[in-house]
N, C-alpha and C positions, 0 to 999 in steps of 0.2 A: 649893646647899644652902639650905634655908629656915630662918629663925630661929624659935625657939619663941615662942608667943604669950604675951607677958609680962603681968603684972598691970596695968602702967601702960598698955599698949596696950589691954587689955580695958577698963580704966576709961575711956580716951579713946573707945573704940568705944561704950561704954554711954552716955556723955554725948552723943555724936554722935547715936545712935539716939533718945535722949530728946528732944534738941532738934529733930530732924526730925519726930518724932511730934507734938510740941506746936506745930506751925506755926500751928494754928488758935487757939492761946491758950485763952481761956475757952470757946470754941465747940467744943473738941475733945470734950468730954463729950456735947454735943448731937450732933455728927457720929457719935460711936461708937454712941449710942442709935438714931439714924436708920438706920445701917448694920445694926444688929442687927434692927430692925423690918423693914427691907427684906429681909434674909435670911430672916426668919421667913415673910414673905408669899410669897416665892418657893418655899418648901418646902410650902406649902399646895396641896392638890389643887383642881382646878377643879370646882365643883359640876356634877353630871350634867346638870341642866336647862340650865345655861349652856353646857355643851359641846354639847348637842343644838341649841340655838339658833344657836351659831356654825357648826355643820355645815350647818344649813338656809340660813344666810346665804351660806356659801361655795357651796352648790349653786345658789342663786338667782343669784349673781354669775356663775358659770360658764355658766348657761343664758341669761343676757342676751346679746342680739346685740352684736357688736363695734360700738363707737361709740354705743351707746345709754346714756343717763344713767340714774341711779337713779329719776328721776321719769317715765321712759318716753319722754322726748324724744330726738331724734337729735342727737348732738354733732357740730357742723360744724367 
């Protein structure tokens, strides 16, 4: 049988969570904002022109002979 979650246990859990969240100290706000900015960047779509250029680069890399470097020399 499990014990009900008491207020004191909840208070301890809350303090524990608060202490683990604040491991960065005064930098925790900076870390939070950086994560928010990173998440926003990940949600943005890749511009069409950039996607086209990436596609052309991938095609060029696949067409290149095995062992050939980007500058056209043969890798030994």
